[in-house]
N, C-alpha and C positions, 0 to 999 in steps of 0.2 A: 502791675504793682507799685506800690508808690515807693517812688525814688529805686528803681529799677528800670531795664530797659527786658520786657516780658519778653521768651521768642516763639515765633510761630515758626508752622513752613505752610508751605502750598497742594492743598492735597492733589494741582497737578503734578507732580511728582512721579504718582502714580495715578495715568489719566483713567477715569474707569473702575479704576481697582482702589476701592477707598479702606477698607482694607491690608492693606501693603502700605497707605500713606499712611495711616492712622502706624501699626507698626513704628516706620520707620521715626514720627513723629517722637513717638516713644524713644527707642532707638539713641536718640539727640536730648530728648528728655523738653522738646517744645512741646508746644499746644500745632492743635491742627485750625490751617482753615481753609472752612470745602470752598470750593472752584469750583466749576466745572459738574454739577448736581444733577449724577444722571445723564446720560447721552438731550441732548436737546432736540433732536428730530425723533425723540419720541418723548415729550414730556408731559402732553397732555396725556395721551393715552396711560406713563409708569409713575406720576406722580408721586401721588398717595404710595407704588408700591414702592421707591426708592426710597420714599420718604421712614416707612416701616424697617427698611434693610440700612439704612444708615440708621439711623435710631438705636438698632440691637447693637448692630461694631461698638458706636460710641457707648455701646453701654459696660463699655472692658473699658474705656480708655479717659485714665486716670488725671490727666489734663484740661488746661483750654480751650474753647472753639469758639471763634468765628468763624464771621461767614464774607465769601466774595456774593452777594445778590448777582441778579442774571442781568445781561447790558448786550448779549448778541443782536443785531440790528433793533433797538428802542431804542423808545424815544419822545419820551412825557410829552412835551412840548409842540408836536405834530399835529401840522393843522389839517389833516385827513385824520378825523372823528376814530376809522376805525385800526391808525396805528396808534393811534394816543390811547384808546380802551386796550389793545394789547398789553402793550407799553408800564401801561399802570396796573394791569391784572400781575405782569412779570413782578410789579418789587412790591405786590401787596402774599404774593407768594411766596416772597423771599423775609416777608415781615413770618411769614406762617413759618417758616424753618428755622428763622430766629429766636425764634417761643416755642417748636419744637425743643432744638437743640440745644435751650439755653446761650445760648452765646452771649460775651462781651462786647461784642465788637461786629457791626455791618460795614461794609464798602459796598459806594453805588459810584459805577460812572458818569461826569453829567451826558455823556454820546452829544459833546457838543463840538460842530462843526467850523472849524477852525480855516477851514478854507474858503468860510462863504465870507469876503470881507463887506459885509451890509449892515448897514445900522439899524433898520427896519430887525432884521430876522434876528444879532446883537440882541437888542431889545425884547422881540417878544418870546425869546426863547431864556434870559433875563427875568420877565416877569413870571410869564408860566410858571419855571420852576420855582418860584417863592409861592407864586399859587398851591401849586402843589406841596410843595415841604412843611407847608407850615401850618397842614392839615396831618402828611402823614410819618413828622415826627413829634408826636400827639402818641399814635400810640408806640410808641419807641419810648416815650418821658415813662408812660406804666409801666412800658418792660425791665425799670432802669439800666437798656441796653444803648448801647454810643451808634449812632450812625454817622456818617462820613463819608464824605465825595474826592475824589481819587482824579487825579490830572491823568489823563491821559493825550492827546494833541493838545495842550492848552500851552501858552508860548512866554502867559506868563501868567503869575496865581491873581490874580482881580477877577477873574469869575467869579472862583470858588469863594475866594474869604468874601466878595462882598456879598455872597451867597448864604453862605455863614455867618456876616450883619445883617442882614435883611432879617434870619431866622432867628436866632441873637435865642437860643437854645444850650444847657449845658453839654444835653445829650445833642450834639449837632455838631460834629467839627472838619477837617481837614481830614484825609491818606492826601500824605507824598509817594508816589513810586518814582526812585531814584531814578530805575533805568530810564520811565520814560522822559522826565528835565533833561537829562543827557542828550535821546536821540529826539526830541519836540521844541527844543527852551536855551537860545539864549542862556539862562540864567543857573547858577549853577544852583543843589539839589542843595548847596549850605545859606545861598540866600535867598529858598524858596523857603526853609528854615524857619526863617529871619525875618519874612514876610508873613510869613501865620504866626509865629508864635504862639502864644494859650490854644491857637487853632489848633491846632494840629497834636492830635489822637493817635495812627498812626501808620503807619510806615511799608514799602513794598521795600523789601532790599535786589535786585540785582542788579549783573552788568552789564555793557556793548563798547564797542567804541563807534557810535552815531553812526554805524551805516541799516542799522537796522534790529526789531527788537527780541535780541533774540536769548534774552533771561540768562543769560552764560553765568558761570563765576563768578562774588565779587574779583577773585583775581584774574577774570577774563574781562578788560574793557578798560572805561579810561574816565569812569568814574572813580574818586579817589572817596575813597573809603575810611581812611582814618582822620579828614577834611568834617565828616560830615557828623562824626563820631567826638569828634571837637567842637565843632558848630554846641551841637547835642547837652555835653555838661557843660559848656557855659553861659549857657541857656535857663540853662535846669531845666530842660525839658524831660518826658520820659513814656513817650512812642509807645504801643505794642510798635512790635518791628516782626514781616511775616519775609519769610527767605521766598520769592517767587521765580525759584529756578527750575528748571525743565528735566535737567539731567541729575539723575542720581548722586554719582561721583563728583559733582558739582557743588553739586548741594552738601555733600557730608563735608567738602573741602572748602569753603565757604563760612559753617557752622564752627568749626574750626580757628578759620582765620579770624572774624569777629571775634569771636572767646578769647583768642592770646589779644584782640585791639582793645580790648576790654578791660583784659586787665593788665597789661601794659601799661592806659592812661587813666587806669584806677576807677574804671565805669562798673558798677555791681550792675549783674545781670541773672535771669533766670527763666 
């Protein structure tokens, strides 16, 4: 929403109980980001069944919906054609869900292996991603839905920023996961924000102590949440924000803390 930070919670707060997750979102006055759609081990058999069930639940949900696209073990740039084929299938299934549930934003991982310090791999991965997303984004442009790329193991914003520049679509942008920045990067989340600027469309909020990807409360970790909000305010950026926090009590205290910081800093949210 223009000039406001629009809040979502991740459905991972209630694993495999989407109705309960939607009830929590409603109680907090937030949208819902669908994540871990069904059980991945059964996805081939239950995709259509799950789609019907989720659609029925969303019929009674009054707030906005976002989607975390499939990501587990995927690699659209894989040399092995079977791995590439199934990866692309999952991406197109994510597109199908985006259309079915009328979502506002979809999040994908790069699935980039940051441990491979090999120039040929890096160049191949980048070019394959450009080749795929140049065509894939056209589907989202027709829907009027924003597609974003999230940092996971990336040490800096370069790959995602350059990919967004190469695709050059108003419907293709960045998601900053501040917990992943803290864990895998020496660059602060605020500086990631400055690197992306208007490319930033969405954020995942959770915290950790740089030791594990714990998806903890905003109050339990070394990420400076107030500094991040001040940076957004200074740059006049208003990405949608998902609280990707796994524990329900942690989630409630985090939303309360986020709301209080926004009120202290004069930042509007919804």
